[in-house]
N, CA, C, O and the ligand as a Tripos MOL2 file, in Angstrom:
@<TRIPOS>MOLECULE
protein
  229   227    58     0     0
PROTEIN
NO_CHARGES

@<TRIPOS>ATOM
      1 N         267.6490   63.3520  203.5610 N.3       1 MET1
      2 CA        268.1810   62.4780  202.5030 C.3       1 MET1
      3 C         268.1820   63.2390  201.1400 C.2       1 MET1
      4 O         267.2050   63.9170  200.8200 O.2       1 MET1
      5 N         269.1800   63.1370  200.4100 N.am      2 PRO2
      6 CA        269.2200   63.8630  199.1060 C.3       2 PRO2
      7 C         268.3160   63.1520  198.0580 C.2       2 PRO2
      8 O         268.0310   61.9560  198.1080 O.2       2 PRO2
      9 N         267.9160   63.9850  197.1470 N.am      3 VAL3
     10 CA        267.1550   63.4500  195.9980 C.3       3 VAL3
     11 C         268.0460   63.4440  194.7920 C.2       3 VAL3
     12 O         268.6800   64.4430  194.4540 O.2       3 VAL3
     13 N         268.0860   62.2920  194.1430 N.am      4 TYR4
     14 CA        268.9130   62.1860  192.9890 C.3       4 TYR4
     15 C         267.9910   62.0980  191.6650 C.2       4 TYR4
     16 O         266.9130   61.5030  191.6720 O.2       4 TYR4
     17 N         268.4760   62.6940  190.6220 N.am      5 GLU5
     18 CA        267.7020   62.6500  189.4260 C.3       5 GLU5
     19 C         268.4170   61.7790  188.4030 C.2       5 GLU5
     20 O         269.6270   61.8940  188.2070 O.2       5 GLU5
     21 N         267.6690   60.9290  187.7690 N.am      6 PHE6
     22 CA        268.2400   59.9480  186.7980 C.3       6 PHE6
     23 C         267.5120   60.0140  185.5050 C.2       6 PHE6
     24 O         266.3670   60.4540  185.3990 O.2       6 PHE6
     25 N         268.2040   59.5740  184.5670 N.am      7 LYS7
     26 CA        267.5960   59.3400  183.2090 C.3       7 LYS7
     27 C         268.0080   57.9230  182.7910 C.2       7 LYS7
     28 O         269.1830   57.5550  182.7680 O.2       7 LYS7
     29 N         266.9570   57.1500  182.4620 N.am      8 CYS8
     30 CA        267.2430   55.8030  182.0240 C.3       8 CYS8
     31 C         267.7960   55.7600  180.6400 C.2       8 CYS8
     32 O         267.2640   56.3720  179.7150 O.2       8 CYS8
     33 N         268.8820   55.0220  180.5030 N.am      9 LYS9
     34 CA        269.4590   54.9870  179.1770 C.3       9 LYS9
     35 C         268.7570   54.0860  178.1550 C.2       9 LYS9
     36 O         268.9760   54.1280  176.9440 O.2       9 LYS9
     37 N         267.9010   53.2750  178.7580 N.am     10 LYS10
     38 CA        267.1650   52.2940  177.9530 C.3      10 LYS10
     39 C         265.8880   52.9130  177.4060 C.2      10 LYS10
     40 O         265.6100   52.8330  176.2100 O.2      10 LYS10
     41 N         265.1290   53.5190  178.2740 N.am     11 CYS11
     42 CA        263.7910   54.0390  177.7870 C.3      11 CYS11
     43 C         263.7010   55.5380  177.9380 C.2      11 CYS11
     44 O         262.6330   56.1040  177.7050 O.2      11 CYS11
     45 N         264.7670   56.2040  178.3160 N.am     12 ASN12
     46 CA        264.7850   57.6640  178.3600 C.3      12 ASN12
     47 C         263.8770   58.2810  179.3840 C.2      12 ASN12
     48 O         263.5600   59.4670  179.2950 O.2      12 ASN12
     49 N         263.4520   57.5080  180.3540 N.am     13 THR13
     50 CA        262.5990   58.0540  181.3580 C.3      13 THR13
     51 C         263.3940   58.9060  182.3550 C.2      13 THR13
     52 O         264.4610   58.4980  182.8140 O.2      13 THR13
     53 N         262.8810   60.0620  182.6770 N.am     14 ASP14
     54 CA        263.4800   60.9460  183.7280 C.3      14 ASP14
     55 C         262.7070   60.6040  185.0390 C.2      14 ASP14
     56 O         261.4770   60.5580  185.0780 O.2      14 ASP14
     57 N         263.4720   60.3810  186.0490 N.am     15 PHE15
     58 CA        262.8580   60.2160  187.3550 C.3      15 PHE15
     59 C         263.8090   60.6240  188.4530 C.2      15 PHE15
     60 O         265.0270   60.6280  188.2770 O.2      15 PHE15
     61 N         263.2200   60.9760  189.6120 N.am     16 SER16
     62 CA        264.0160   61.3330  190.7060 C.3      16 SER16
     63 C         263.7420   60.3770  191.8820 C.2      16 SER16
     64 O         262.6310   59.8690  192.0370 O.2      16 SER16
     65 N         264.7070   60.1620  192.6490 N.am     17 LYS17
     66 CA        264.5890   59.1690  193.7800 C.3      17 LYS17
     67 C         265.2950   59.7690  195.0000 C.2      17 LYS17
     68 O         266.4130   60.2810  194.9340 O.2      17 LYS17
     69 N         264.6000   59.6760  196.0670 N.am     18 LYS18
     70 CA        265.2210   60.0430  197.3470 C.3      18 LYS18
     71 C         265.9650   58.8240  197.8590 C.2      18 LYS18
     72 O         265.3930   57.7540  198.0650 O.2      18 LYS18
     73 N         267.2330   59.0210  198.0540 N.am     19 SER19
     74 CA        268.0650   57.8470  198.3720 C.3      19 SER19
     75 C         269.3320   58.2660  199.1170 C.2      19 SER19
     76 O         269.8540   59.3700  198.9560 O.2      19 SER19
     77 N         269.7970   57.3230  199.9420 N.am     20 SER20
     78 CA        271.0580   57.5460  200.5920 C.3      20 SER20
     79 C         272.1690   57.2370  199.6050 C.2      20 SER20
     80 O         271.9230   56.6260  198.5650 O.2      20 SER20
     81 N         273.3710   57.6450  199.9130 N.am     21 MET21
     82 CA        274.5390   57.3190  199.1190 C.3      21 MET21
     83 C         274.6570   55.8500  198.8710 C.2      21 MET21
     84 O         274.8910   55.4140  197.7440 O.2      21 MET21
     85 N         274.4930   55.0720  199.9310 N.am     22 ALA22
     86 CA        274.7400   53.6330  199.8470 C.3      22 ALA22
     87 C         273.6170   52.9640  198.9830 C.2      22 ALA22
     88 O         273.8690   51.9590  198.3180 O.2      22 ALA22
     89 N         272.4340   53.5100  199.0030 N.am     23 GLU23
     90 CA        271.3310   52.8940  198.2580 C.3      23 GLU23
     91 C         271.3110   53.2650  196.8220 C.2      23 GLU23
     92 O         270.6110   52.6610  196.0100 O.2      23 GLU23
     93 N         272.0700   54.2460  196.5150 N.am     24 LYS24
     94 CA        272.0190   54.8510  195.1470 C.3      24 LYS24
     95 C         272.3330   53.8340  194.0330 C.2      24 LYS24
     96 O         271.7570   53.8970  192.9470 O.2      24 LYS24
     97 N         273.2270   52.9230  194.3100 N.am     25 LYS25
     98 CA        273.6320   52.0200  193.2670 C.3      25 LYS25
     99 C         272.5720   50.9150  193.0040 C.2      25 LYS25
    100 O         272.6390   50.1600  192.0340 O.2      25 LYS25
    101 N         271.5860   50.8780  193.9430 N.am     26 TYR26
    102 CA        270.5640   49.8530  193.7080 C.3      26 TYR26
    103 C         269.2810   50.3930  192.9990 C.2      26 TYR26
    104 O         268.2960   49.6900  192.7740 O.2      26 TYR26
    105 N         269.3880   51.6710  192.6800 N.am     27 ILE27
    106 CA        268.2200   52.2990  192.0470 C.3      27 ILE27
    107 C         268.0050   51.7500  190.6120 C.2      27 ILE27
    108 O         268.9420   51.5580  189.8370 O.2      27 ILE27
    109 N         266.7910   51.5270  190.3340 N.am     28 LYS28
    110 CA        266.4100   51.0050  188.9920 C.3      28 LYS28
    111 C         265.3940   51.9140  188.3980 C.2      28 LYS28
    112 O         264.7050   52.6560  189.0980 O.2      28 LYS28
    113 N         265.3070   51.8530  187.1010 N.am     29 CYS29
    114 CA        264.2840   52.6180  186.3700 C.3      29 CYS29
    115 C         262.9010   52.0640  186.7810 C.2      29 CYS29
    116 O         262.6590   50.8580  186.7460 O.2      29 CYS29
    117 N         261.9850   53.0150  187.1790 N.am     30 PRO30
    118 CA        260.6720   52.5820  187.5620 C.3      30 PRO30
    119 C         259.8490   52.0520  186.4320 C.2      30 PRO30
    120 O         258.8550   51.3620  186.6580 O.2      30 PRO30
    121 N         260.2370   52.3580  185.2210 N.am     31 LYS31
    122 CA        259.4240   51.9710  184.0210 C.3      31 LYS31
    123 C         259.9000   50.5750  183.4980 C.2      31 LYS31
    124 O         259.0960   49.6670  183.2920 O.2      31 LYS31
    125 N         261.2110   50.4510  183.2990 N.am     32 CYS32
    126 CA        261.6240   49.2200  182.5690 C.3      32 CYS32
    127 C         262.5900   48.3860  183.5010 C.2      32 CYS32
    128 O         263.1110   47.3520  183.0840 O.2      32 CYS32
    129 N         262.8070   48.8590  184.7500 N.am     33 ASP33
    130 CA        263.6530   48.1000  185.7230 C.3      33 ASP33
    131 C         265.1250   48.0800  185.2990 C.2      33 ASP33
    132 O         265.9030   47.3110  185.8640 O.2      33 ASP33
    133 N         265.5120   48.8590  184.3730 N.am     34 SER34
    134 CA        266.9310   48.8800  183.9910 C.3      34 SER34
    135 C         267.7950   49.5530  184.9910 C.2      34 SER34
    136 O         267.3890   50.5210  185.6330 O.2      34 SER34
    137 N         268.9970   49.0450  185.1340 N.am     35 LYS35
    138 CA        269.9080   49.7590  186.0350 C.3      35 LYS35
    139 C         270.9470   50.5920  185.2880 C.2      35 LYS35
    140 O         271.9140   51.1000  185.8560 O.2      35 LYS35
    141 N         270.6980   50.7020  183.9990 N.am     36 GLU36
    142 CA        271.5720   51.5830  183.1980 C.3      36 GLU36
    143 C         271.0180   52.9900  183.2520 C.2      36 GLU36
    144 O         270.2140   53.4110  182.4210 O.2      36 GLU36
    145 N         271.4680   53.6720  184.2300 N.am     37 LEU37
    146 CA        270.9290   55.0030  184.4810 C.3      37 LEU37
    147 C         272.0920   56.0640  184.3190 C.2      37 LEU37
    148 O         273.2680   55.8040  184.5720 O.2      37 LEU37
    149 N         271.6550   57.2280  183.8890 N.am     38 LYS38
    150 CA        272.5420   58.3350  183.8680 C.3      38 LYS38
    151 C         272.1190   59.2690  184.9430 C.2      38 LYS38
    152 O         270.9360   59.5960  185.0310 O.2      38 LYS38
    153 N         273.0220   59.7200  185.7700 N.am     39 GLU39
    154 CA        272.6500   60.5800  186.8320 C.3      39 GLU39
    155 C         272.5890   62.0630  186.2910 C.2      39 GLU39
    156 O         273.5470   62.5810  185.7190 O.2      39 GLU39
    157 N         271.4740   62.6580  186.4980 N.am     40 ASN40
    158 CA        271.4040   64.1410  186.2030 C.3      40 ASN40
    159 C         271.7450   64.9290  187.3770 C.2      40 ASN40
    160 O         271.1860   64.7440  188.4580 O.2      40 ASN40
    161 N         272.6380   65.7920  187.1950 N.am     41 PHE41
    162 CA        272.9670   66.6990  188.3030 C.3      41 PHE41
    163 C         272.1550   67.9560  188.2270 C.2      41 PHE41
    164 O         272.4000   68.8250  187.3900 O.2      41 PHE41
    165 N         271.2370   68.0440  189.0570 N.am     42 THR42
    166 CA        270.3190   69.1700  189.0480 C.3      42 THR42
    167 C         270.7100   70.2100  190.1250 C.2      42 THR42
    168 O         271.4470   69.9240  191.0680 O.2      42 THR42
    169 N         270.2040   71.3630  189.9380 N.am     43 THR43
    170 CA        270.5700   72.4180  190.8720 C.3      43 THR43
    171 C         269.3890   72.8760  191.7310 C.2      43 THR43
    172 O         269.4070   73.9370  192.3540 O.2      43 THR43
    173 N         268.3310   71.9970  191.7330 N.am     44 ASN44
    174 CA        267.1530   72.4180  192.5250 C.3      44 ASN44
    175 C         267.2590   72.0580  193.9950 C.2      44 ASN44
    176 O         266.2430   71.8570  194.6610 O.2      44 ASN44
    177 N         268.4420   71.9780  194.4920 N.am     45 THR45
    178 CA        268.5900   71.7310  195.9360 C.3      45 THR45
    179 C         269.0810   73.0150  196.6070 C.2      45 THR45
    180 O         268.6590   74.1140  196.2460 O.2      45 THR45
    181 N         269.9550   72.8690  197.5620 N.am     46 SER46
    182 CA        270.4200   74.0640  198.2900 C.3      46 SER46
    183 C         271.2500   74.9980  197.3450 C.2      46 SER46
    184 O         271.3590   76.2010  197.5830 O.2      46 SER46
    185 N         271.7960   74.4300  196.3280 N.am     47 CYS47
    186 CA        272.5360   75.2320  195.3760 C.3      47 CYS47
    187 C         271.7560   76.3410  194.7230 C.2      47 CYS47
    188 O         272.2350   77.4700  194.6120 O.2      47 CYS47
    189 N         270.5250   76.0140  194.2790 N.am     48 SER48
    190 CA        269.7240   77.0290  193.5830 C.3      48 SER48
    191 C         269.1780   78.0070  194.5780 C.2      48 SER48
    192 O         268.9970   79.1790  194.2480 O.2      48 SER48
    193 N         268.9070   77.5680  195.7880 N.am     49 LEU49
    194 CA        268.5270   78.5460  196.7820 C.3      49 LEU49
    195 C         269.6280   79.5820  196.9530 C.2      49 LEU49
    196 O         269.3340   80.7730  197.0550 O.2      49 LEU49
    197 N         270.8370   79.1770  196.9860 N.am     50 PHE50
    198 CA        271.9110   80.1200  197.1430 C.3      50 PHE50
    199 C         272.0430   81.0230  195.9760 C.2      50 PHE50
    200 O         272.3270   82.2100  196.1330 O.2      50 PHE50
    201 N         271.8280   80.4550  194.7170 N.am     51 ALA51
    202 CA        271.9220   81.2350  193.5340 C.3      51 ALA51
    203 C         270.8040   82.2960  193.4890 C.2      51 ALA51
    204 O         271.0340   83.4440  193.1090 O.2      51 ALA51
    205 N         269.5820   81.8750  193.8900 N.am     52 LYS52
    206 CA        268.4700   82.7660  193.9420 C.3      52 LYS52
    207 C         268.7030   83.9510  194.8630 C.2      52 LYS52
    208 O         268.3480   85.0920  194.5670 O.2      52 LYS52
    209 N         269.3270   83.6190  196.0160 N.am     53 ARG53
    210 CA        269.6240   84.6990  196.9250 C.3      53 ARG53
    211 C         270.6380   85.6510  196.3440 C.2      53 ARG53
    212 O         270.5700   86.8510  196.6090 O.2      53 ARG53
    213 N         271.5570   85.1670  195.5770 N.am     54 LEU54
    214 CA        272.5690   86.0140  194.9350 C.3      54 LEU54
    215 C         271.9100   86.9340  193.9220 C.2      54 LEU54
    216 O         272.2230   88.1230  193.8550 O.2      54 LEU54
    217 N         270.9760   86.3660  193.1170 N.am     55 SER55
    218 CA        270.4510   87.2120  192.0210 C.3      55 SER55
    219 C         269.2050   87.9700  192.3990 C.2      55 SER55
    220 O         268.8370   88.9540  191.7580 O.2      55 SER55
    221 N         268.5300   87.4800  193.4940 N.am     56 GLY56
    222 CA        267.2220   88.0200  193.8730 C.3      56 GLY56
    223 C         267.2970   89.4480  194.4060 C.2      56 GLY56
    224 O         266.3370   90.2060  194.2660 O.2      56 GLY56
    225 N         268.3960   89.8200  195.0000 N.am     57 GLY57
    226 CA        268.5420   91.1830  195.4840 C.3      57 GLY57
    227 C         267.5960   91.5730  196.5550 C.2      57 GLY57
    228 O         267.6380   92.7070  197.0330 O.2      57 GLY57
    229 ZN        263.8790   52.6180  181.7120 Zn       58 ZN58
@<TRIPOS>BOND
     1     1     2 1
     2     2     3 1
     3     3     4 2
     4     3     5 am
     5     5     6 1
     6     6     7 1
     7     7     8 2
     8     7     9 am
     9     9    10 1
    10    10    11 1
    11    11    12 2
    12    11    13 am
    13    13    14 1
    14    14    15 1
    15    15    16 2
    16    15    17 am
    17    17    18 1
    18    18    19 1
    19    19    20 2
    20    19    21 am
    21    21    22 1
    22    22    23 1
    23    23    24 2
    24    23    25 am
    25    25    26 1
    26    26    27 1
    27    27    28 2
    28    27    29 am
    29    29    30 1
    30    30    31 1
    31    31    32 2
    32    31    33 am
    33    33    34 1
    34    34    35 1
    35    35    36 2
    36    35    37 am
    37    37    38 1
    38    38    39 1
    39    39    40 2
    40    39    41 am
    41    41    42 1
    42    42    43 1
    43    43    44 2
    44    43    45 am
    45    45    46 1
    46    46    47 1
    47    47    48 2
    48    47    49 am
    49    49    50 1
    50    50    51 1
    51    51    52 2
    52    51    53 am
    53    53    54 1
    54    54    55 1
    55    55    56 2
    56    55    57 am
    57    57    58 1
    58    58    59 1
    59    59    60 2
    60    59    61 am
    61    61    62 1
    62    62    63 1
    63    63    64 2
    64    63    65 am
    65    65    66 1
    66    66    67 1
    67    67    68 2
    68    67    69 am
    69    69    70 1
    70    70    71 1
    71    71    72 2
    72    71    73 am
    73    73    74 1
    74    74    75 1
    75    75    76 2
    76    75    77 am
    77    77    78 1
    78    78    79 1
    79    79    80 2
    80    79    81 am
    81    81    82 1
    82    82    83 1
    83    83    84 2
    84    83    85 am
    85    85    86 1
    86    86    87 1
    87    87    88 2
    88    87    89 am
    89    89    90 1
    90    90    91 1
    91    91    92 2
    92    91    93 am
    93    93    94 1
    94    94    95 1
    95    95    96 2
    96    95    97 am
    97    97    98 1
    98    98    99 1
    99    99   100 2
   100    99   101 am
   101   101   102 1
   102   102   103 1
   103   103   104 2
   104   103   105 am
   105   105   106 1
   106   106   107 1
   107   107   108 2
   108   107   109 am
   109   109   110 1
   110   110   111 1
   111   111   112 2
   112   111   113 am
   113   113   114 1
   114   114   115 1
   115   115   116 2
   116   115   117 am
   117   117   118 1
   118   118   119 1
   119   119   120 2
   120   119   121 am
   121   121   122 1
   122   122   123 1
   123   123   124 2
   124   123   125 am
   125   125   126 1
   126   126   127 1
   127   127   128 2
   128   127   129 am
   129   129   130 1
   130   130   131 1
   131   131   132 2
   132   131   133 am
   133   133   134 1
   134   134   135 1
   135   135   136 2
   136   135   137 am
   137   137   138 1
   138   138   139 1
   139   139   140 2
   140   139   141 am
   141   141   142 1
   142   142   143 1
   143   143   144 2
   144   143   145 am
   145   145   146 1
   146   146   147 1
   147   147   148 2
   148   147   149 am
   149   149   150 1
   150   150   151 1
   151   151   152 2
   152   151   153 am
   153   153   154 1
   154   154   155 1
   155   155   156 2
   156   155   157 am
   157   157   158 1
   158   158   159 1
   159   159   160 2
   160   159   161 am
   161   161   162 1
   162   162   163 1
   163   163   164 2
   164   163   165 am
   165   165   166 1
   166   166   167 1
   167   167   168 2
   168   167   169 am
   169   169   170 1
   170   170   171 1
   171   171   172 2
   172   171   173 am
   173   173   174 1
   174   174   175 1
   175   175   176 2
   176   175   177 am
   177   177   178 1
   178   178   179 1
   179   179   180 2
   180   179   181 am
   181   181   182 1
   182   182   183 1
   183   183   184 2
   184   183   185 am
   185   185   186 1
   186   186   187 1
   187   187   188 2
   188   187   189 am
   189   189   190 1
   190   190   191 1
   191   191   192 2
   192   191   193 am
   193   193   194 1
   194   194   195 1
   195   195   196 2
   196   195   197 am
   197   197   198 1
   198   198   199 1
   199   199   200 2
   200   199   201 am
   201   201   202 1
   202   202   203 1
   203   203   204 2
   204   203   205 am
   205   205   206 1
   206   206   207 1
   207   207   208 2
   208   207   209 am
   209   209   210 1
   210   210   211 1
   211   211   212 2
   212   211   213 am
   213   213   214 1
   214   214   215 1
   215   215   216 2
   216   215   217 am
   217   217   218 1
   218   218   219 1
   219   219   220 2
   220   219   221 am
   221   221   222 1
   222   222   223 1
   223   223   224 2
   224   223   225 am
   225   225   226 1
   226   226   227 1
   227   227   228 2
@<TRIPOS>SUBSTRUCTURE
     1 MET1         2 RESIDUE 1 A MET
     2 PRO2         6 RESIDUE 1 A PRO
     3 VAL3        10 RESIDUE 1 A VAL
     4 TYR4        14 RESIDUE 1 A TYR
     5 GLU5        18 RESIDUE 1 A GLU
     6 PHE6        22 RESIDUE 1 A PHE
     7 LYS7        26 RESIDUE 1 A LYS
     8 CYS8        30 RESIDUE 1 A CYS
     9 LYS9        34 RESIDUE 1 A LYS
    10 LYS10       38 RESIDUE 1 A LYS
    11 CYS11       42 RESIDUE 1 A CYS
    12 ASN12       46 RESIDUE 1 A ASN
    13 THR13       50 RESIDUE 1 A THR
    14 ASP14       54 RESIDUE 1 A ASP
    15 PHE15       58 RESIDUE 1 A PHE
    16 SER16       62 RESIDUE 1 A SER
    17 LYS17       66 RESIDUE 1 A LYS
    18 LYS18       70 RESIDUE 1 A LYS
    19 SER19       74 RESIDUE 1 A SER
    20 SER20       78 RESIDUE 1 A SER
    21 MET21       82 RESIDUE 1 A MET
    22 ALA22       86 RESIDUE 1 A ALA
    23 GLU23       90 RESIDUE 1 A GLU
    24 LYS24       94 RESIDUE 1 A LYS
    25 LYS25       98 RESIDUE 1 A LYS
    26 TYR26      102 RESIDUE 1 A TYR
    27 ILE27      106 RESIDUE 1 A ILE
    28 LYS28      110 RESIDUE 1 A LYS
    29 CYS29      114 RESIDUE 1 A CYS
    30 PRO30      118 RESIDUE 1 A PRO
    31 LYS31      122 RESIDUE 1 A LYS
    32 CYS32      126 RESIDUE 1 A CYS
    33 ASP33      130 RESIDUE 1 A ASP
    34 SER34      134 RESIDUE 1 A SER
    35 LYS35      138 RESIDUE 1 A LYS
    36 GLU36      142 RESIDUE 1 A GLU
    37 LEU37      146 RESIDUE 1 A LEU
    38 LYS38      150 RESIDUE 1 A LYS
    39 GLU39      154 RESIDUE 1 A GLU
    40 ASN40      158 RESIDUE 1 A ASN
    41 PHE41      162 RESIDUE 1 A PHE
    42 THR42      166 RESIDUE 1 A THR
    43 THR43      170 RESIDUE 1 A THR
    44 ASN44      174 RESIDUE 1 A ASN
    45 THR45      178 RESIDUE 1 A THR
    46 SER46      182 RESIDUE 1 A SER
    47 CYS47      186 RESIDUE 1 A CYS
    48 SER48      190 RESIDUE 1 A SER
    49 LEU49      194 RESIDUE 1 A LEU
    50 PHE50      198 RESIDUE 1 A PHE
    51 ALA51      202 RESIDUE 1 A ALA
    52 LYS52      206 RESIDUE 1 A LYS
    53 ARG53      210 RESIDUE 1 A ARG
    54 LEU54      214 RESIDUE 1 A LEU
    55 SER55      218 RESIDUE 1 A SER
    56 GLY56      222 RESIDUE 1 A GLY
    57 GLY57      226 RESIDUE 1 A GLY
    58 ZN58       229 GROUP 0 **** ****
């Protein structure tokens, strides 16, 4: 299952959640329960592994 990173628009909390695509829309801020979240697109998944391999030599 992929891990998504979010930032709460209300209280600015950064958090990450493991979630399926379908469950993603139900995710709430763990701090204030707000659903107004901004999704952070991080590269710490398979993408960065690939990048590391490219630069690592
Ligand atoms: Zn919040």
